[in-house]
N, C-alpha and C positions, 0 to 999 in steps of 0.2 A: 473513444475513451475520454476525450475532453468534453466538458459540458456543452450541450447544444440545445437542450429543450428550454421552453420559456421559463419554467421555475428556476432552472439553473442560471439562465441569463439574468433573471431578476436578482438571484443571489450574487452573481458576478458584479452587477451594478451596485449592490449593497456593499460589496467588498471595498469598493473605492470610497464609500462613505463611512464604513464602520471598521474596515481593516480585517474583516472575516472573509477569507478566500473561498471560492467555490471548489473545494478539493474533496468534499465528503463523498461525492459520487465516484471519484477515482479510487478512493480508499475502499468504498463499499464494493466496487467491482473487483478489486484486487485482494480483498481480505481472505477469500477462500481458495485462492490459486494454489496455495501450498499443501492442500489436502492430498493425501494419497488416494489410491483406489478405495472405494467403499468408505470414504470420508473418515468419520470419527472411529470407526472400527479399525481402520489402518493405523490411525494415530494412537489409539488407546490400547490396542491389543497386539498388532503385528510388530510395530517398531519396538515396544518393550520386550517382546519375545526374541527378536533377532539381534537387537542391540540394547541390552538391559542398561548399559551405562549412558545411553544417549537420551538426553532430556528433550526429545523431539517436541516441537510445537509448530503446528501448521502456520501460525502467524509469522514466525521467523522465516519459514520457507517462502511465505507469500511476499515478504519484504525483499528477500533475495531474488525472487522471480520478477518483482516490480523493477528492481535495479537492472536486471538483465534485459527486460523489455525496453526500458529507457535507453540503455546502451545500444542494443542491437537494432532498434527501430527508430533511433533518432528522435525520441519523444520529447526530449528537453527543448528542442527547437519549437515544436508544436505548442508545448506548454508556455514557452516564452511568447509565442504569437498571441496566446490568450492572456498575456500579461500576468501570468503567475510569477511570484517571487520564488525562484527555484530554491534559493538557499533556505528560506523559511518554510515554504509550502511543501517541499519534499520531506522535510523533517516532520511536519504536521501530518502529512499523508502516512508516513511510517508509524507515527504514534497512533493514528486512528486504526490502521491495520492491526497493530499489535495490542491495542487497548491499554496502552501504558506509554510513558515517556520513553523515547528512543534511548536515552542514556541509561535506563534501567535494564536494557536488554540489547547488548551489542549484536549486530548482524553482519555477517560476511557478505560482500558483494561479489558479483561474477567478474 
């Protein structure tokens, strides 16, 4: 899950020079975790049918799953080993997953 290819290593190097962390791959890998079976069909047709008041968005579910994976798999330590700034980079990852600022869409964690 953490960046290991040469392009990402180059981005990690730039992080220390420009302040831009290599978190986009993490966000890209996690963005679609929250989709139900049959992807957008589940999100757009099934959820509204069974829970009409639920404003289901797979991005919010993806952030929740990302938090659970961090907690259950001890990923924070690995991310620290790669010198990510957890306080800032986790928020940025959440924003990339959701396609908006985290403060615009509160997400429950596990």
